[in-house]
N, C-alpha and C positions, 0 to 999 in steps of 0.2 A: 502495498500501499502504500502511496505516495505520501510527504510529510510536508506540513507549508511550514516556514519558518515564522509566521505566525498568523495568529486567530483572525485576525483584521480583513474582510472578507476583500478588500480596496485589494490589499496587499497578496494577499491570496489568486485573483484573475491576475493580475500585474505578474505573477512571476510567471505566466505560462504566456502572457499576449503582453506585458509589459514592454518589449522592446519593437522596434519598429517592423524589424523583417519579419514578425510572425504575422503580425496585420497584414505586413505586404503581402505576403502570401497567401491567407485569407481574404484578400481583396481580388487576388489572381486566379484566385478558385473560381471566386462568384463571377468572373469576369471570363471563364472559362478555359483555365489553364489547366494542366492538369497532369504534367510530366515534368522532372527534376530540367531537362533541356529547354521547356516553354518558360519555365520559373525564370531561368538561369538569361533568358531573352526582355524579362523585366529592365522598364528604361531607368531603374536605380541602379542597378547592378550591384546586386547582393554577388558577394564570395562565396564559390561553392563551398568550402568547409563552413562556413555559417549556415547555407542554405541545407544541407545536411545535418545541421545541430538541429537545428526551428523543426523542420520536417520532423526526427524521430519527437523532438518534445513535445509536439501538436499531437502527435500520434498517441507516445505514451502517456498522454493525458486526452486521450480519447475524443478531440477536435476532429485528427483525422483517422483516413483507414486508406492503404494503400495493397493494390491487386499485380500482378504479374500477369502481362501479354501472355496469353497461353502460344500464340505463334513467336514469339523473340519475349524469350527470360530472361532479358537485360534493362527493360523498357519497366518503370514500376508506370502503374496510373495511379494520383493522390485523389483521394474526394474527401471532401468533408461529411460528417456524420450529424445527426441530427442534435449532436450540442456542439456541434462546429459552424451551423445553418442558424441555431438559437445566437451566436454572436453579433449574426451584421445588423442589429440593431444599434447596436455599442458603435460598429464601422459608420453607420449613418448619421447616427446623431455628431459622431468624431468632425464628419467631413463637410455638413452643416456649419458645426462651429468654427470649421476653419475660412469658412467663405466667411461667415460674421464676422469671424475676429481678426482675420488676418488679412497683411496687404501684399497677399502673391497674387501672380500668374499663377493658373490652373493650367495645366497639359489635356492635351485632346479626352484621355480619362476625364479630369473631371469636368470640363466641359462637356463632355456628355450624360456625365452622371447627373448635374445642376440642369441641364435640357431635359432630360427625361423625367426630371421629377417635379419640373416646374407646375403650379399648380392641384401636384397630387395631395393628398393630406398624406402624413410620413407615414401611420398605418397601415393607408393600401399600398406604398409604396414598398413598405419593406415588405409585406406579406406577399404582393408580387414577385418579389425579387426573388425571396425565398418559396417558392411557388414553383417559379420558372429554373431557378436552382433544382432543385426537386428534380424537376423532369427530364433538365439535360444531363442530371448525373444516373439519373436509372437506364435514361436511355444509352450512356456512354458505357455502364454497366451489364446491360440486356446484347450488346454487341463483342463483349470479351465472355460471359455464361455461353454464348451460342457458340 
């Protein structure tokens, strides 16, 4: 069983996703990435050793699962579990906090996110994104199983 360094609920979650890379990986999964190579191509340029470490961390805490392709045992497919999908509202709120409070110019990922969510109630947008990911994940996994 995993031990926490603190009994504080905030510290407990930060031990899992408190670094920028874990959240970027989760974001990328929602954007349709699923392999190590696809994660490596993210504009943030994560180092391969950090990526491996964060994927293992997220798997060990039950946010991700991984399967190997039946015809290519080198390629692993990573996907969010229900627990991992459940963290999406946090990402959603963090992105909108960023828009409200930082004077950053956002890249195409940010522009698309804000455009897609313009005029949509947060709870509707969050539920839709989670549902779309589940459908995508299930489709990907069904092709692996068949």
